[in-house]
C-alpha positions as CSV (number, residue, x, y, z in Angstrom):
1,M,-6.6,58.6,15.9
2,K,-3.4,56.9,14.9
3,R,-3.1,55.1,11.6
4,H,-2.4,51.4,12.0
5,R,0.8,50.2,10.5
6,R,0.2,48.0,7.5
7,P,2.7,45.2,7.4
8,R,3.7,43.7,4.0
9,P,1.9,40.5,3.1
10,K,4.0,37.5,3.9
11,V,5.1,35.2,1.2
12,S,4.8,31.5,2.1
13,K,8.0,29.5,2.1
14,Q,8.5,27.0,-0.6
15,P,8.3,23.4,0.8
16,P,11.7,21.7,0.9
17,T,12.3,19.4,-2.0
18,H,13.1,16.4,0.2
19,N,9.6,16.3,1.7
20,L,7.1,13.9,0.2
21,A,3.8,15.1,-1.1
22,P,0.7,14.0,1.0
23,E,-0.6,12.0,-1.9
24,I,2.6,9.9,-2.0
25,L,2.4,9.3,1.8
26,T,-1.2,8.2,1.5
27,T,-0.2,5.8,-1.4
28,I,2.7,4.4,0.6
29,S,0.5,3.8,3.7
30,L,-2.2,2.0,1.6
31,V,0.3,-0.2,-0.1
32,Y,1.9,-0.9,3.3
33,E,-1.4,-2.0,4.8
34,G,-2.0,-4.3,1.9
35,L,1.4,-5.8,2.3
36,V,0.9,-6.4,6.0
37,E,-2.2,-8.5,5.2
38,I,-0.3,-10.4,2.5
39,E,2.5,-11.1,5.0
40,A,0.1,-12.5,7.5
41,L,-1.4,-14.8,4.9
42,S,2.0,-16.0,3.7
43,V,3.2,-16.8,7.3
44,T,0.1,-18.9,7.8
45,S,0.7,-20.7,4.6
46,D,4.3,-21.4,5.6
47,E,3.2,-22.8,8.9
48,C,0.8,-25.1,7.1
49,V,3.5,-26.3,4.8
50,T,5.9,-27.2,7.7
51,M,3.1,-29.3,9.3
52,L,2.5,-31.4,6.2
53,P,4.0,-34.9,5.8
54,V,5.8,-35.9,2.7
55,T,2.9,-38.0,1.4
56,P,-0.4,-36.4,2.7
57,T,-3.3,-38.8,3.6
58,G,-6.6,-38.3,5.3
59,K,-6.8,-35.1,7.3
60,H,-3.5,-34.0,5.8
61,R,-5.1,-33.8,2.4
62,R,-7.6,-31.4,3.9
63,T,-4.7,-29.4,5.2
64,L,-3.2,-29.4,1.8
65,K,-6.5,-28.1,0.3
66,R,-6.5,-25.3,2.9
67,L,-2.9,-24.5,2.0
68,Y,-3.9,-24.2,-1.6
69,T,-6.7,-21.9,-0.6
70,L,-4.3,-19.7,1.5
71,V,-1.8,-19.5,-1.4
72,S,-4.6,-18.6,-3.8
73,K,-5.9,-15.9,-1.4
74,T,-2.4,-14.5,-1.0
75,S,-2.0,-14.3,-4.7
76,E,-5.3,-12.5,-5.1
77,R,-4.5,-10.0,-2.4
78,A,-1.1,-9.3,-3.9
79,Q,-2.6,-8.7,-7.3
80,G,-5.2,-6.4,-5.8
81,V,-2.6,-4.4,-3.9
82,L,-0.4,-4.1,-6.9
83,E,-3.3,-2.9,-9.1
84,R,-4.4,-0.4,-6.5
85,G,-0.8,0.9,-6.2
86,E,-0.7,1.3,-10.0
87,E,-4.0,3.2,-9.9
88,L,-2.8,5.5,-7.2
89,V,0.5,6.2,-8.9
90,A,-1.3,7.0,-12.1
91,Q,-3.6,9.4,-10.2
92,I,-0.6,11.1,-8.6
93,A,1.1,11.5,-12.0
94,A,-2.1,12.8,-13.6
95,S,-2.6,15.4,-10.8
96,R,1.0,16.5,-11.0
97,T,0.7,16.9,-14.8
98,S,-2.5,19.0,-14.4
99,K,-0.8,21.2,-11.8
100,R,2.2,21.8,-14.0
101,S,-0.1,22.8,-17.0
102,R,-1.8,25.5,-14.9
């Protein structure tokens, strides 16, 4: 019986430095999704503002209250997205630090 040839083990190629790590891509996509929602809320707020008269009365006061609610909601969502982004960036930095120490 012939002996099988034993090829040398292949060394994996180093990833190019210009490629982003998967964690970074995930972070970017999560922030993007949050920003899309914020944009939708801000466009709706802008449309409400353009419909308001200079001195709101009656039903326009109700529209003004809705506008304030939309603006508040936009602010809350923006704050949430930014906090989540900061958490994710901190996690990525921590994971990279732990990988380097190994």
